[in-house]
C-alpha positions, 0 to 999 in steps of 0.5 A: 499500499503506497504511503499515500493510501496508508495516510487516507486509510489512517485518516478515514479509519473512524468512518471508511475501510480503505480496500484499494485503489480503483483509478485516476480522474482529472481532479480526483483519486478513487478508491474503493472503502466499505462505509463502517456505518451503514455497512455498504461499498462506496467510492472514495474520492480524494482531490488531488494534492495540487488543487486541495493545496489552493482549496479553502476546506471550509469552502469547498465543503460549503459548496459540495453540499449545494449538490448533495440535495440533488436526488433524481434516479439518473444522478449518483448522489453524494453521500458525504463530504469533508477535510482528513489530515490535509486530505479534501474527499467526497463519497458516493455509491460505488457502482458495480458496471462500467463506464461509458468510456468502458464500453465506447473503448470496446464497442467504439459506436453504440446502437442508435437506438442505445445511444439516444436512450443514454442521452434522454436519461442523462438529459432529463437528469441535466434538466432536472439539475439545471432548474435547481440552478446547478449546472454540472461542467464535466459531462464526459463518457467518464462520468457516465455510470452504466448500472444494470442497463441504467445510465447515471451521471457522478460528479454532479457539481464538483466541478463548480464546487471546485472552481468556486472554492478555488476563486481566481486561483484555477491556474495554481493547480495546472489543471483545467475544469472539464475535458477539451473533447467535450468543452462548450465553446464558451467553457473554452474561451473561459467564460466564468458564468456557464448556462445550461446550454454549456452542458447540453453542448456536452452531452450532444458531443457525446451523443455524437460520439456514440454515434460515430465513434469519435468526439465531434472535434479531434486534434493532436493536442488540447489547443489544436481541440479548443481552436476547432470548438471555438471556429469550426462546426462539426461534421453532420452526424450522418456524413460518418454514419447513414443509418442515423435517423434525420431527426437524431441528426437535426437534434445532435447538430443543434446541440452542438451549435457553437453560438449558445443561443442557437442550441435548445434552451433546455435539456428537456428540449433536446430529450424531446427533439431526439424522440421526434421524429418530425423534428427537423432544423430551420432551413437556413441553420440546416444549410449551414450544417458541414458547411465551412464555419464562418469567421468565429469573431462574427458569432460571438462577442468575447467576454474581457475575461475571456480576452486572455484566453483567444488571444493564444486562439488568436495566434494559433489561428494566424499561425494556421491561416493561408498566407500570401503566397511566396514562393517555397524552397524544394527541399529534399532529403532521405529518411532513414529507418532504425533495423527495429523500425524499419519500412517494409514494402508490402503489396500495394502501397505501404506508406502514407501522409496525414493531410498536413503532412506532419505524420507519415503512417507506415507499414514497418516490423514488430516482433517478426510481424508487420505492424502500423507505425506512426513518425512525426515530421520533426521526429527521428524514430516513429512508433508502433500503433498497437493492435494493428499487426498484419497490417497493409496498405494504410490510408488516412481520414481527411480529418488526419486523426484516423488511419483505415487499413488493410490487413494480410488477412483481408480484414478493413479496419480503422484505428483512431490516433487517439490511442483507442484500439482498432475496430473492423468496418467489414467482415474479414476476407473480402478486402485487398487492393488498397483503400481510400478515405472519401470526403463524403464518409466511405471508405472506397476498397478494392476486392482481393479476387480477380473480377472484382471491382471497387466497393465502398463502405461507411466509414462507421460500418455497414454494408459493401455497395459496389461503385464500378463495373468491370469492362470485359470486353476491355480486358478489364480484370479488377479495379484496385488502389482507389484514390477518392477526390476531395470533391467527393466527384469521381475516384481514381483507380487503377484498371488491372488488366492482368493478374500481375501486380505491375503492367505495362497494359494497367490504366489509371481511370476515373469513375464518375460517382453521380453514374456509375461510368468510368474511363481511362485516363493515362497507362500507369499503375498507380494514381493519385490526386492533388492540388489540381494533379494527376501524379502517377506512377508508370510500368518503367519506374517513372513518376509523371504529373498531368493538370486534372480537373476533378469537377470535369474529371477530365485531364485538361493538358499532357503528362510531364515526367518528374523523376524516374527509377521508382519500384514497381515491385511489389508495388509502387509506394508513394504518398503526397499529402494535400499541404505538398509533401511527398514520400516514395521509396527507392528501395531496390530496383525499378525492374524489381530483380533479386538474385538467388543466393545461397547463405552458409552458417557463418553467414557468407553469401555466394550467388546460385549462377552469377549474373543471373536474376529473377523477377519474383514474386516475394511471397514465393521464397525459393524451395529446393527439391528433396534432394537438393538439386533444384528450386521451384520459384514464383516469377512476375512476368507480363501475364501474371505471376508463374512457377519456374523451376531451376537446376541448381547448376542448370536451366531455367524452366517454367512449369505454369503457362495459364496466365494467372496468379500461381505463387507458394510452390511446394515439392511431393515428397518424391520430388516429381510434382510440384503443388502450388496455388492458383487463381486460375478459376478466380477463387484461390485454389491448390494445383498439381503439376509434374516437375518436368512439365510433361503433364497437364495441371490438375486441381488438387484442392479446391474449397469454399475458402481461398486457400493460401499454400500447401505442404505434403508430409512426409509418407505423402498421406497428409496434405496441410494447407493454410488459407488466407484467413489465416487457420491451417488445416490438413486431409489425407486426399482420396480418403477424407472428404472433410478437412480436418482443421488444426489451427483454427483458433481467433488468433493467426495461424499461418507458416505450417511446416512438417518435421522430416518423420511427420510428427511435429507440425511447426507454425507462427501464432500471434496468441501472445500478442506478438509473433512466436514460433510454436510446434504441435504434434501431428496430425493430433495437435492437442496432445502436445504443444510447445513454444520454440522462440522466446522473443518474437519469431516467424518463417520456420524451417525444419533440418533435415536432421529433425534435430534442429527448427530454424527461425527468423528472430525480429531482427531478422537473424536466423535462430537455430533451434536444437530440439529433441523429441523423446521422451518429450518435445523440448528445446534444448538450445537456441543459437543465432547464426546470422542476420540474412541478407538485406532486402527483404524484411521478416514475413508471417505468412509463410517463409521465403528461404529454404534449407539445403539437404546438408543443413549447413546452407540456405537459399534465400534472396537479395536485391540484384547487384546489391552485394552486401551493402544494401540497406532499404530502410529509407524513403525520400521525402520532397517538401514543397512538392508543388513548386515543382508541379508548378514549375514542371506541370504549370497551374 
């Protein structure tokens, strides 16, 4: 027990027995205690010492007594208050439930009916208190308790009591009364005499968050939030959640009017409007909802007492207000990344910039898996965002306060930058080819299947609706990589005409959202709109720009080249902000070519064949045949991705010719055939082909779900396979009609690999909160389970001896775990052998290296011509990129 708790227990020993610390609030520390006289549990709230130091105990107790007489079913009553040994405290019932904040942290948004019911109950409590001349001053989710389904307001009048007791000395405490996100404009500008309409604004802010998942105004600091509260109108809730009924949206908007006189005259009127389906805003008032905010100086008569507080806001507003245009210098520099926070280029754009350009969101690594990282412009290092493991393709919301992203498991998620956990906007297993957050409140996304068009989903969640239609007569195979135009008039996207991610036949196109019609604009792989221009990447790795009218959806001038040498595999990494900042990657080469190399246990690297390079599908590492004389690999070509076979000391021959997306080969135990994943039927299945290419490809396994990879047991009896949903199954072809579920928990399991004797299954799981390597008995996985890695691990591979299991640790080093299987599975020793050549970051779904038949060497990739010194962990930054656009393309 801490010294403070011990002293408090002693001071209150005659009345309350302190049991434990419950939490911290803005003004008080909360303890669970037993009321010795009445034999009941209570919450004892002790004012923070710096606050109590400037309050007179007698005045505080006198002021708080005013609230003790409030008796209402939705108001938490005040039992007691006083001073004990310099502690100022007050006592309320202990509610064994949760706060509204707890519920929002868990669910993000509430059902509309539930949100309205909570709001009307709190409004009823506020109306009662307001008629007793008591203003709460601190309505927020933390002060709304949910007890057996009944909302109750806590700390009623405490803020008023503290303010009154402190007089003009609140600045001495370093604290402010009220929480910035829920402050009314008049409270934010330090008006002394607040009315009931201030509480109505705060309650409206809470309702807004229950409906949309965020408060009406967000910012990176309290000052930024306050400035928005004073100067900006909240966006209509229907822009963020279309299902909100018109009368609820209108009532919410009226409660959030910046001018107090424009809000409801009472909390009762607010509650009445929420339940009246005929309620609507006056025409003139409704017309400006969501429009540009008028000058705040025309809306407020600022009291003299608030003048000092407003000086800071005015200064900040003046700093942010656009200045007269003057030429700005174009500044280029490289942004380096440390090994532990390395930039990871995955499928599709892996970096995004906030609208103001101050924040970079990118895919990095964490404990062997990809994770979203954030790095501010003025910082040398970034920080990972919890709960975003497996991230691909991040994109910012228009307000810069949230990031949408697609995961490797094909989930579409949104995470708030305020620290709340991410939530799924749509079901998993659907999304793959990029996302964009429109100003109209929709997330525009590309589906994972070929033969799919663009869809859109409300940012708050809901049903997906199709936006584009494929023109199959023109060879359109899919619509991908959307970029919603700021005007909400249309969406830029890529028309893909082959299963190859990068093709010279792809177009950057635009769809008219009013008609659903689309048309190609230019040949290109990826297009982005910024400042009246279409900026796009071509197949040859060049970046170009052309003037573009986002209202007429047409180019108004010819494309002009800007730079060359951008990589196109695994995809162009290009991020632009409306503020004029450009970030792009130049890691690797535009061709994406690699060398296939041997690395021995000491880390010495030699090429398989000098001068021989390929353009690999980087999710398919080289896989050695059982006798070690050949390897199979997925290679990207103009018609898709194909499986090729190379003799270690001989020719390189193509195995597949169907123009599909063929990846992740695995050999049969006898080395005569290869199983691989293919989308030849527009859904992913497992195919098998003779390794010498003499026979046709046959379907090995085709289920009602997309299959990601397969491998044979050493006796050829079992086929173990993984799905795109990151679950692992097994089946005995010709014997079983239904697969056996091996690893199908709620966690992500991947990279399955069987021991040479077929008795042990190694795999990767994030069940502990990070990627680790585990081993289970096979085929009965319930018999034995052991964790092999201890500080993160991915990409497991068995040694042919069966006495070692290799895996990569988070530092990209290969670890050899010596294992013993008798009498039970045991890890005897773990030794770090070497760090893999730079160029390929750790990978969660499957291994991208293989082990030689003598267990002394490892086959893998490195960027072509890189030698030993490649460092791909950097991005190029161009500040004031608009100046370059003006100079080369024109306005």
